C-alpha positions as CSV (number, residue, x, y, z in Angstrom):
1,X,89.4,154.1,216.4
2,X,89.0,154.1,212.6
3,X,86.8,151.5,211.0
4,X,87.6,150.7,207.4
5,X,85.2,148.8,205.1
6,X,86.0,147.1,201.8
7,X,83.5,144.9,199.9
8,X,81.3,144.8,202.9
9,X,84.0,143.6,205.4
10,X,85.1,145.9,208.2
11,X,88.7,146.1,209.5
12,X,89.6,147.6,212.9
13,X,93.3,147.7,212.1
14,X,94.6,150.0,209.3
15,X,97.7,147.8,208.9
16,X,95.5,144.7,208.3
17,X,93.6,146.6,205.7
18,X,96.8,147.8,203.9
19,X,98.3,144.3,204.0
20,X,95.2,142.8,202.4
21,X,95.1,145.4,199.6
22,X,98.8,144.8,198.9
23,X,98.4,141.1,198.7
24,X,95.4,141.3,196.4
25,X,97.3,143.8,194.2
26,X,100.4,141.7,193.9
27,X,98.4,138.5,193.3
28,X,96.4,140.2,190.6
29,X,99.6,141.4,188.9
30,X,101.2,138.0,189.1
31,X,98.1,136.3,187.7
32,X,97.8,138.9,185.0
33,X,101.4,138.4,184.1
34,X,100.8,134.6,183.8
35,X,97.8,135.2,181.6
36,X,99.8,137.5,179.3
37,X,102.7,135.0,178.9
38,X,100.3,132.2,178.1
39,X,98.0,134.2,175.8
40,X,98.0,132.3,172.5
41,X,97.5,135.4,170.5
42,X,101.0,136.8,171.6
43,X,102.9,133.8,170.3
44,X,103.4,134.0,166.5
45,X,102.5,131.0,164.3
46,X,105.5,128.9,163.2
47,X,105.8,128.9,159.4
48,X,108.5,127.3,157.2
49,X,111.1,129.7,155.6
50,X,109.7,129.0,152.1
51,X,106.1,130.0,153.1
52,X,106.5,133.5,151.9
53,X,107.5,132.2,148.4
54,X,104.2,130.2,148.1
55,X,101.3,131.4,145.9
56,X,97.9,132.1,147.6
57,X,96.6,128.6,146.8
58,X,99.8,126.9,148.1
59,X,99.6,128.9,151.4
60,X,96.0,127.9,151.9
61,X,96.7,124.2,151.2
62,X,99.7,124.2,153.5
63,X,97.8,125.8,156.3
64,X,94.8,123.5,156.0
65,X,97.1,120.4,156.1
66,X,99.0,121.8,159.1
67,X,95.7,122.4,160.9
68,X,94.6,118.8,160.2
69,X,97.9,117.4,161.4
70,X,98.1,119.6,164.6
71,X,97.0,118.2,168.0
72,X,97.6,121.4,169.9
73,X,94.5,123.7,170.3
74,X,96.7,126.8,170.6
75,X,98.6,125.9,167.4
76,X,95.3,125.2,165.6
77,X,94.1,128.6,166.6
78,X,97.2,130.4,165.4
79,X,97.2,128.5,162.1
80,X,93.5,129.3,161.6
81,X,94.0,133.0,162.1
82,X,96.8,133.0,159.5
83,X,94.4,131.2,157.2
84,X,91.7,133.8,157.7
85,X,94.3,136.6,157.0
86,X,95.1,134.9,153.7
87,X,91.4,134.7,152.8
88,X,91.1,138.4,153.5
89,X,94.0,139.2,151.2
90,X,92.1,137.4,148.5
91,X,88.7,138.9,149.3
92,X,87.2,135.4,150.2
93,X,84.4,136.8,152.4
94,X,82.4,133.6,152.6
95,X,85.4,131.6,153.7
96,X,86.2,134.1,156.4
97,X,82.6,134.0,157.6
98,X,82.5,130.2,157.8
99,X,85.9,130.0,159.5
100,X,84.9,132.6,162.1
101,X,81.8,130.6,162.9
102,X,83.7,127.3,163.4
103,X,86.5,129.0,165.4
104,X,85.5,132.3,167.0
105,X,88.3,134.8,167.9
106,X,89.8,135.1,171.3
107,X,88.8,138.4,173.1
108,X,92.4,139.7,172.9
109,X,92.9,138.8,169.3
110,X,91.7,142.2,168.0
111,X,92.9,141.7,164.3
112,X,91.0,138.4,164.0
113,X,87.9,140.0,165.7
114,X,87.9,142.8,163.1
115,X,88.0,140.4,160.2
116,X,85.2,138.3,161.7
117,X,83.0,141.4,162.4
118,X,83.3,142.9,159.0
119,X,82.7,139.5,157.2
120,X,80.1,137.8,159.5
121,X,77.7,140.4,160.8
122,X,74.6,140.6,158.6
123,X,73.1,144.0,159.3
124,X,74.7,147.4,160.0
125,X,73.0,147.9,163.4
126,X,74.4,144.7,164.8
127,X,77.7,145.4,163.2
128,X,77.8,148.9,164.7
129,X,77.3,147.6,168.3
130,X,80.0,145.0,167.8
131,X,82.4,147.5,166.3
132,X,81.9,150.0,169.1
133,X,83.0,147.3,171.6
134,X,86.0,146.4,169.4
135,X,87.0,150.1,169.1
136,X,87.0,150.5,172.8
137,X,89.1,147.3,173.3
138,X,91.6,148.3,170.6
139,X,92.1,151.8,172.1
140,X,92.7,150.3,175.5
141,X,95.2,147.8,174.1
142,X,97.0,150.5,172.0
143,X,96.3,148.5,168.8
144,X,96.3,151.6,166.5
145,X,95.4,149.9,163.2
146,X,92.4,148.0,164.6
147,X,91.2,151.1,166.4
148,X,91.5,153.2,163.3
149,X,89.7,150.7,161.0
150,X,87.0,150.2,163.6
151,X,86.4,154.0,163.9
152,X,86.4,154.5,160.2
153,X,83.8,151.7,159.6
154,X,81.7,153.0,162.5
155,X,81.8,156.5,160.9
156,X,80.7,155.2,157.5
157,X,77.8,153.2,159.1
158,X,76.6,156.3,161.0
159,X,76.8,158.3,157.7
160,X,74.6,155.7,156.0
161,X,72.1,156.1,158.9
162,X,72.1,159.9,158.4
163,X,73.9,160.3,161.7
164,X,76.3,162.8,160.2
165,X,77.4,164.3,163.5
166,X,78.4,160.9,164.9
167,X,80.1,160.1,161.6
168,X,82.3,163.1,161.8
169,X,83.1,162.4,165.5
170,X,84.4,158.9,164.7
171,X,86.4,160.2,161.7
172,X,88.0,162.6,164.1
173,X,89.1,159.5,166.1
174,X,90.1,157.5,163.0
175,X,92.1,160.1,161.1
176,X,95.1,160.6,163.6
177,X,95.2,156.9,164.4
178,X,95.3,155.9,160.7
179,X,98.1,158.4,160.0
180,X,100.1,156.7,162.8
181,X,99.2,153.2,161.7
182,X,100.2,153.1,158.0
183,X,99.8,155.2,154.8
184,X,97.3,152.8,153.2
185,X,94.8,153.1,156.0
186,X,95.4,156.8,156.3
187,X,94.5,157.2,152.6
188,X,91.4,155.1,152.9
189,X,90.1,157.1,156.0
190,X,91.0,160.4,154.3
191,X,89.1,159.5,151.2
192,X,86.0,158.3,153.1
193,X,86.0,161.6,155.1
194,X,86.4,163.6,151.9
195,X,83.5,161.8,150.4
196,X,81.4,162.5,153.5
197,X,82.3,166.2,153.2
198,X,81.2,166.3,149.5
199,X,77.9,164.3,150.0
200,X,76.6,165.9,153.1
201,X,78.4,169.2,153.3
202,X,77.6,172.7,152.1
203,X,79.6,174.3,149.3
204,X,82.5,175.1,151.7
205,X,82.8,171.5,152.8
206,X,82.4,170.3,149.2
207,X,85.5,172.3,148.3
208,X,87.3,170.9,151.5
209,X,86.5,167.4,150.4
210,X,87.8,168.0,146.9
211,X,91.0,169.5,148.4
212,X,91.5,166.4,150.6
213,X,91.2,164.2,147.5
214,X,93.7,166.3,145.5
215,X,96.2,166.0,148.4
216,X,95.6,162.2,148.5
217,X,96.5,162.0,144.7
218,X,100.0,163.3,145.4
219,X,100.4,161.1,148.5
220,X,99.3,158.0,146.6
221,X,101.7,158.7,143.7
222,X,104.6,159.0,146.1
223,X,103.9,155.5,147.4
224,X,105.3,154.0,144.2
225,X,108.7,155.7,144.9
226,X,108.9,154.0,148.3
227,X,107.2,150.7,147.4
228,X,107.2,149.7,143.7
229,X,105.1,146.6,144.6
230,X,102.2,148.9,145.6
231,X,101.4,149.6,141.9
232,X,98.0,147.7,142.0
233,X,96.9,149.5,145.1
234,X,98.0,152.9,143.6
235,X,96.1,152.2,140.3
236,X,92.9,151.2,142.1
237,X,93.0,154.0,144.6
238,X,93.7,156.7,142.0
239,X,90.8,155.4,139.9
240,X,88.6,155.7,142.9
241,X,89.7,159.3,143.6
242,X,89.4,160.4,140.0
243,X,85.9,158.8,139.8
244,X,84.8,160.6,143.0
245,X,86.2,163.9,141.8
246,X,84.3,163.4,138.5
247,X,81.1,162.8,140.5
248,X,81.7,165.8,142.8
249,X,82.0,168.0,139.7
250,X,78.9,166.5,138.1
251,X,76.6,166.4,141.1
252,X,77.7,169.3,143.3
253,X,79.9,171.8,141.3
254,X,78.2,171.2,137.9
255,X,81.6,171.8,136.4
256,X,81.3,169.4,133.5
257,X,84.6,170.1,131.8
258,X,86.4,169.4,135.1
259,X,84.3,166.2,135.5
260,X,85.3,165.0,132.0
261,X,88.9,165.7,132.9
262,X,88.8,163.3,135.9
263,X,86.7,160.7,134.2
264,X,89.3,160.7,131.3
265,X,92.1,159.8,133.8
266,X,90.5,156.4,134.7
267,X,91.9,153.3,132.9
268,X,89.3,151.9,130.5
269,X,90.4,148.4,131.5
270,X,89.0,148.9,135.1
271,X,85.7,147.1,134.2
272,X,84.1,147.8,137.6
273,X,84.0,151.5,136.9
274,X,83.8,151.5,133.1
275,X,80.0,151.7,132.6
276,X,79.6,154.4,135.3
277,X,82.4,156.4,133.7
278,X,80.8,156.2,130.2
279,X,77.3,157.1,131.5
280,X,78.4,160.1,133.5
281,X,80.8,161.3,130.7
282,X,77.9,161.1,128.3
283,X,75.8,163.1,130.7
284,X,78.5,165.8,131.0
285,X,78.9,166.1,127.2
286,X,75.1,166.3,126.9
287,X,75.0,169.2,129.4
288,X,77.7,170.9,127.4
289,X,75.6,170.5,124.2
290,X,78.2,168.2,122.6
291,X,75.6,165.8,121.5
292,X,77.7,163.8,119.0
293,X,80.3,162.8,121.7
294,X,77.5,162.2,124.2
295,X,75.8,159.7,121.8
296,X,79.0,157.9,121.1
297,X,79.8,157.3,124.8
298,X,76.2,156.4,125.6
299,X,76.2,153.7,122.9
300,X,79.4,152.3,124.4
301,X,77.8,152.2,127.9
302,X,75.3,149.7,126.7
303,X,78.1,147.4,125.4
304,X,80.1,147.0,128.7
305,X,79.1,144.8,131.6
306,X,77.6,146.3,134.8
307,X,79.6,146.4,138.0
308,X,79.8,143.1,140.1
309,X,80.8,144.8,143.4
310,X,78.1,147.4,143.8
311,X,74.5,147.9,142.6
312,X,74.5,150.2,139.6
313,X,70.9,149.7,138.3
314,X,70.3,153.5,138.6
315,X,72.6,153.9,135.6
316,X,69.8,152.6,133.4
317,X,67.6,155.6,134.4
318,X,70.5,158.0,133.7
319,X,70.8,156.4,130.2
320,X,67.1,157.1,129.6
321,X,67.4,160.7,130.9
322,X,70.3,161.3,128.5
323,X,68.4,159.8,125.6
324,X,65.5,162.1,126.3
325,X,67.9,165.1,126.4
326,X,69.4,164.0,123.1
327,X,65.9,163.6,121.6
328,X,66.9,160.0,120.9
329,X,64.1,158.2,122.7
330,X,61.0,158.8,124.9
331,X,61.2,155.4,126.7
332,X,61.4,155.8,130.5
333,X,60.7,152.3,131.8
334,X,63.9,152.1,133.8
335,X,63.2,155.4,135.6
336,X,59.8,153.9,136.7
337,X,61.8,151.1,138.3
338,X,64.3,153.3,140.2
339,X,64.8,151.7,143.6
340,X,64.3,153.6,146.8
341,X,67.5,151.8,148.1
342,X,69.6,154.0,145.7
343,X,71.8,156.4,147.7
344,X,70.2,159.7,148.6
345,X,73.0,161.6,146.8
346,X,72.3,159.8,143.5
347,X,68.5,160.1,143.9
348,X,68.7,163.8,144.5
349,X,70.7,164.4,141.4
350,X,68.8,162.0,139.2
351,X,65.3,163.2,140.3
352,X,66.3,166.8,139.7
353,X,67.3,165.9,136.1
354,X,64.1,164.0,135.6
355,X,62.0,166.9,136.8
356,X,63.9,169.4,134.6
357,X,63.6,167.2,131.5
358,X,61.4,168.3,128.6
359,X,59.3,165.2,128.9
360,X,56.0,165.5,130.8
361,X,55.8,161.9,132.0
362,X,59.4,161.8,133.1
363,X,59.0,165.0,135.0
364,X,55.9,163.6,136.8
365,X,57.7,160.4,137.8
366,X,60.6,162.6,139.1
367,X,58.1,164.6,141.3
368,X,56.4,161.5,142.6
369,X,59.7,159.8,143.5
370,X,61.0,163.0,145.1
371,X,57.9,163.1,147.3
372,X,58.5,159.4,148.2
373,X,62.1,160.2,149.0
374,X,61.0,163.0,151.3
375,X,58.4,160.9,153.1
376,X,60.5,157.7,153.5
377,X,64.0,159.1,154.0
378,X,64.3,162.8,154.5
379,X,61.3,163.4,156.8
380,X,62.2,160.6,159.3
381,X,65.7,162.0,159.4
382,X,64.5,165.5,160.2
383,X,62.3,164.1,162.9
384,X,65.1,162.0,164.3
385,X,67.4,165.0,164.4
386,X,64.7,167.2,166.0
387,X,64.1,164.5,168.6
388,X,67.8,164.3,169.3
389,X,67.9,168.0,169.8
390,X,65.0,167.9,172.2
391,X,66.5,164.9,174.0
392,X,69.8,166.8,174.4
393,X,67.9,169.8,175.9
394,X,66.0,167.5,178.3
395,X,69.2,165.8,179.3
396,X,70.8,169.2,180.0
397,X,67.8,170.1,182.2
398,X,68.0,166.8,184.1
399,X,71.7,167.2,184.6
400,X,71.2,170.7,186.0
401,X,68.5,169.5,188.4
402,X,70.7,166.6,189.5
403,X,73.6,168.9,190.0
404,X,71.6,171.1,192.4
405,X,70.4,168.1,194.4
406,X,73.9,166.8,194.4
407,X,75.3,170.0,195.8
408,X,72.9,169.8,198.9
409,X,73.8,166.2,199.5
410,X,77.5,166.9,199.1
411,X,77.3,169.7,201.7
412,X,75.7,167.3,204.2
413,X,78.3,164.7,203.5
414,X,81.1,167.4,203.9
415,X,79.8,168.3,207.3
416,X,79.7,164.7,208.5
417,X,83.2,164.0,207.0
418,X,84.6,167.1,208.8
419,X,83.4,165.7,212.1
420,X,84.9,162.3,211.4
421,X,88.2,163.7,210.2
422,X,88.7,165.3,213.7
423,X,88.9,161.8,215.2
424,X,91.4,160.5,212.7
425,X,95.0,160.0,213.8
426,X,97.7,161.9,211.9
427,X,100.1,159.0,212.1
428,X,97.5,156.6,210.6
429,X,96.9,159.0,207.7
430,X,100.7,159.1,207.0
431,X,100.9,155.3,207.0
432,X,97.9,155.1,204.5
433,X,99.5,157.7,202.2
434,X,102.8,155.8,202.2
435,X,101.0,152.5,201.5
436,X,99.1,154.1,198.6
437,X,102.3,155.6,197.2
438,X,104.0,152.2,197.3
439,X,101.1,150.6,195.5
440,X,101.1,153.3,192.8
441,X,104.9,153.0,192.5
442,X,104.5,149.2,191.9
443,X,101.9,149.8,189.3
444,X,104.0,152.3,187.5
445,X,107.1,150.0,187.5
446,X,105.1,147.1,186.2
447,X,103.5,149.2,183.4
448,X,106.9,150.6,182.5
449,X,108.4,147.1,182.3
450,X,105.6,145.9,180.0
451,X,105.9,149.0,177.7
452,X,109.7,148.6,177.6
453,X,109.2,145.0,176.6
454,X,106.9,146.0,173.7
455,X,109.2,148.8,172.7
456,X,112.1,146.4,172.5
457,X,110.0,144.0,170.3
458,X,109.1,146.8,167.9
459,X,112.7,148.0,167.8
460,X,113.8,144.5,166.9
461,X,111.2,144.2,164.2
462,X,112.4,147.5,162.6
463,X,115.8,146.0,161.9
464,X,114.8,143.3,159.5
465,X,113.9,143.1,155.8
466,X,110.6,141.1,155.7
467,X,111.2,139.7,152.1
468,X,114.7,138.3,152.5
469,X,114.9,137.8,156.2
470,X,118.2,139.8,156.3
471,X,119.0,142.8,158.5
472,X,118.2,146.1,156.9
473,X,119.8,149.5,156.4
474,X,118.7,150.7,159.9
475,X,120.5,147.7,161.4
476,X,123.7,148.6,159.5
477,X,123.6,152.2,160.6
478,X,123.3,151.0,164.2
479,X,126.3,148.6,164.0
480,X,128.8,149.9,161.5
481,X,130.4,152.2,164.1
482,X,131.1,149.1,166.2
483,X,133.0,147.5,163.3
484,X,135.0,150.8,162.8
485,X,135.9,150.8,166.6
486,X,137.1,147.2,166.2
487,X,139.5,148.4,163.5
488,X,140.8,151.2,165.7
489,X,141.3,149.0,168.7
490,X,143.2,146.5,166.6
491,X,145.6,149.2,165.3
492,X,146.1,150.5,168.8
493,X,147.2,147.0,169.7
494,X,149.6,146.9,166.8
495,X,147.4,144.6,164.8
496,X,146.3,145.7,161.3
497,X,142.9,144.1,160.8
498,X,140.9,146.2,158.3
499,X,137.3,145.8,157.2
500,X,136.0,145.7,153.7
501,X,132.6,147.2,152.6
502,X,131.1,145.5,149.6
503,X,128.1,146.7,147.6
504,X,126.3,144.2,145.4
505,X,123.8,145.1,142.6
506,X,121.8,142.6,140.6
507,X,122.5,143.1,136.9
508,X,119.4,144.0,134.7
509,X,117.0,143.4,137.6
510,X,114.5,145.9,136.1
511,X,114.3,143.6,133.1
512,X,113.4,140.7,135.3
513,X,110.5,142.7,136.9
514,X,109.3,144.0,133.6
515,X,109.5,140.6,131.8
516,X,108.3,138.2,134.5
517,X,106.6,140.4,137.1
518,X,107.4,141.5,140.6
519,X,106.6,138.1,142.2
520,X,109.5,136.5,140.2
521,X,111.6,139.5,141.0
522,X,111.0,138.8,144.7
523,X,112.0,135.2,144.2
524,X,115.3,136.3,142.6
525,X,116.0,138.6,145.6
526,X,115.3,135.8,148.1
527,X,117.5,133.3,146.2
528,X,120.2,136.0,145.8
529,X,120.3,136.6,149.5
530,X,120.4,132.8,150.2
531,X,123.4,132.2,147.9
532,X,125.5,135.0,149.4
533,X,124.7,133.9,152.9
534,X,126.1,130.5,152.1
535,X,129.2,132.1,150.5
536,X,130.2,134.3,153.5
537,X,131.1,133.8,157.1
538,X,128.6,133.9,160.0
539,X,130.5,136.8,161.5
540,X,130.1,139.0,158.4
541,X,127.4,141.7,158.5
542,X,125.2,141.1,155.4
543,X,122.2,143.4,154.9
544,X,119.7,144.4,152.2
545,X,120.6,148.0,151.3
546,X,117.5,148.7,149.3
547,X,115.8,147.5,146.1
548,X,118.2,145.1,144.4
549,X,121.3,146.4,146.2
550,X,122.9,144.5,149.1
551,X,125.8,145.4,151.4
552,X,128.4,143.3,153.2
553,X,130.9,144.2,155.9
554,X,133.7,141.7,156.4
555,X,136.7,141.7,158.7
556,X,139.9,140.9,156.8
557,X,142.4,138.8,158.8
558,X,144.3,138.2,155.5
559,X,144.5,140.9,152.8
560,X,144.1,138.3,150.1
561,X,140.6,137.8,151.5
562,X,139.6,141.2,150.1
563,X,139.5,140.0,146.5
564,X,138.7,136.4,147.3
565,X,135.4,137.4,149.0
566,X,134.4,139.5,146.0
567,X,135.1,136.7,143.5
568,X,133.5,134.0,145.7
569,X,130.2,136.1,145.9
570,X,130.3,136.8,142.1
571,X,130.7,133.1,141.3
572,X,128.0,132.1,143.8
573,X,125.5,134.2,141.9
574,X,126.5,133.7,138.2
575,X,128.0,130.2,138.1
576,X,124.7,128.4,138.2
577,X,121.2,129.5,137.0
578,X,118.5,130.5,139.5
579,X,115.8,127.8,139.6
580,X,112.5,129.5,140.5
581,X,108.8,128.6,140.8
582,X,107.0,127.1,137.8
583,X,110.2,125.5,136.4
584,X,111.6,128.9,135.5
585,X,115.4,129.1,135.2
586,X,117.1,132.5,135.0
587,X,120.8,133.5,134.4
588,X,121.5,136.0,137.1
589,X,124.7,138.0,137.7
590,X,125.8,140.8,139.9
591,X,128.3,143.6,139.9
592,X,130.4,144.3,143.0
593,X,132.1,147.5,144.3
594,X,134.2,147.5,147.4
595,X,136.5,149.6,149.6
596,X,138.9,148.6,152.4
597,X,139.2,150.6,155.7
598,X,141.8,151.6,156.4
599,X,144.0,150.9,153.4
600,X,147.0,151.1,155.8
601,X,147.5,151.6,159.5
602,X,148.6,155.2,158.8
603,X,145.3,156.2,157.1
604,X,142.7,158.5,158.7
605,X,140.7,156.4,161.2
606,X,138.0,159.1,161.6
607,X,136.7,158.7,158.1
608,X,132.8,158.8,158.2
609,X,131.3,155.4,157.1
610,X,129.0,157.1,154.6
611,X,132.0,158.3,152.6
612,X,133.3,154.7,152.5
613,X,129.9,153.5,151.2
614,X,129.9,156.3,148.6
615,X,133.4,155.2,147.4
616,X,132.2,151.5,147.1
617,X,129.2,152.8,145.2
618,X,131.5,154.6,142.7
619,X,133.4,151.3,142.3
620,X,130.2,149.4,141.7
621,X,129.1,151.8,139.0
622,X,132.4,151.6,137.3
623,X,131.9,147.9,137.0
624,X,128.4,148.5,135.6
625,X,129.7,150.8,133.0
626,X,132.7,148.7,132.0
627,X,131.3,145.1,131.9
628,X,128.9,143.9,134.7
629,X,129.3,140.5,136.3
630,X,132.6,141.6,137.7
631,X,134.1,143.2,140.9
632,X,136.0,146.4,141.4
633,X,138.0,146.8,144.7
634,X,139.4,150.2,145.7
635,X,142.8,149.5,147.3
636,X,143.9,153.0,148.2
637,X,143.2,156.7,147.8
638,X,146.7,158.1,147.1
639,X,146.4,161.2,149.3
640,X,143.8,162.2,152.0
641,X,143.3,165.6,150.4
642,X,142.1,163.9,147.2
643,X,139.3,162.0,148.9
644,X,136.6,164.5,148.3
645,X,137.6,164.8,144.6
646,X,137.5,161.0,144.2
647,X,134.0,160.9,145.6
648,X,132.7,163.6,143.3
649,X,133.7,162.1,140.0
650,X,133.6,158.8,138.1
651,X,136.2,156.3,139.3
652,X,137.7,156.0,135.8
653,X,138.6,159.7,135.9
654,X,140.3,159.2,139.3
655,X,142.3,156.2,137.9
656,X,143.4,158.3,134.9
657,X,144.5,161.1,137.3
658,X,146.4,158.7,139.4
659,X,144.3,159.5,142.5
660,X,143.4,155.9,143.4
661,X,144.7,152.4,143.2
662,X,142.2,149.8,142.0
663,X,142.1,146.0,141.5
664,X,139.3,144.6,139.4
665,X,138.1,141.5,137.4
666,X,137.2,143.5,134.3
667,X,138.5,141.7,131.2
668,X,138.9,144.7,128.8
669,X,139.2,147.9,130.9
670,X,138.3,151.0,128.9
671,X,140.4,153.9,130.3
672,X,138.9,156.6,128.0
């Protein structure tokens, strides 16, 4: 008879044991399922449609009022997390800290936990412990962004402790995660890693870090092509890269012309970096013996304010070192006051320049502070690394000893187990294997269902344009073939029910962005989408095609609807002014190009949809060239063999060559 034991309880019957395990497993899964469905972090906060049009202050006021009026704890929590995210977008660290204290995050709310950790924890050691736990939870939950940000921050803290090996290990975790999460996070992690290479690496790794930064410049510039609203991020990130490249060439390469090149690329209006750029540029010119330019930049550096986001007091010592090199002054008071909290990289460069200066007292101060740096920073780090090496050796020895003991114990256990296995019944083993297989199968099925649910949610999110709330181009590509099949079925049933594809483009939209800014441009796009939605039918497919272009697919049950829809949309946009935020009123119009498919039941029904969109685009641009605030509807391409030629040239040329039939609302059509 086999005796089974679980949590201290013995079972004489194998079937009783299997039944208990099965019940516990199913109960656990059902309970877990209930917890998931009632988890308040999985239900999004309900916000009004106009919320995205609010300014930062309006969003904060609305959220605070909604929190005060809410009686549901779950709803208060969701509204509060949204409030904290708004604080984060506006760098309100103190407000984040106080909010996290009054309403701590739920354990499963990883995004909120990350904000609270970075804002609330006072010292790096405590922050490191908290981030390690958060990193583990994020990896288990497949939250790629939080896992990447946690790993990157952990790496940077380790590097500040001098734990370079640990820093690199965490960057190895963060880098692939960040690339999968989003391009902004990937850029930040890459730049932090590149900086670590430059600061702590040998000459080979300095070059590797510089190479990573140069690659990042191209990647950041490409962001503007995909997302014009990212201009502020691109400007700040490029300034950070150019500054770090300038420092790398000053401190590590001593390539002063190259350093000046990168410092010169930084916008003088970026006040946080301006004083540093002027001081290090003056230093570079002094090293190149261009004393006149060095003096001019040094004088400017005294006129601009210091940085408010990081401690730059060490620049005062650099200013004195430069003055000594220029024979402009012998005062060295600020170098006496150089703080030991200044980064090791800066201290090493600055102390070397002080020691090499042709000024006896300044050289002596440099030597004294270099000795202090060695005693207080470098020596403890060397001992720490030596201790770690010894600890790793001792750990290896203990593991070896434990392994040898374990082998003897395992041999004894194996002999005992072999004797017990002789008494086991083959049928009981078969039943146990089947039971375990069933349990594993249930676990796999439940996990697959959960992952499929998440995949469906992500797929649904990918079909919408966040700004306007419309479906996007991806949604159109998934559904246009359904509309074309509808046309074919109708013709096969002796019913001619064509579809029309319309392209709308907002006239002079670039002028709106350039004159009033991208926020007003976004308001125009939202209002544009709203007006067209009110002018069309619920059954029509209306999407944002990209930028200021929109696309509409409409089924035509009457041919007269082809032109009526175009005129109705045009009037909906241009007949009344757009009333926007801050009492701003704008006259907005749009140009429309469209094509009908098929133009007759005898037309080619296998025409690819992208050729139809291209033809509508040609019609749109004819309207742009001729007048704007009008519509151009392509009625028919005269012969199928002409279709490629019509797509390849301006529509005016095709009209002149009698290749197409067109109806339009252009008042004075220029045929030349």
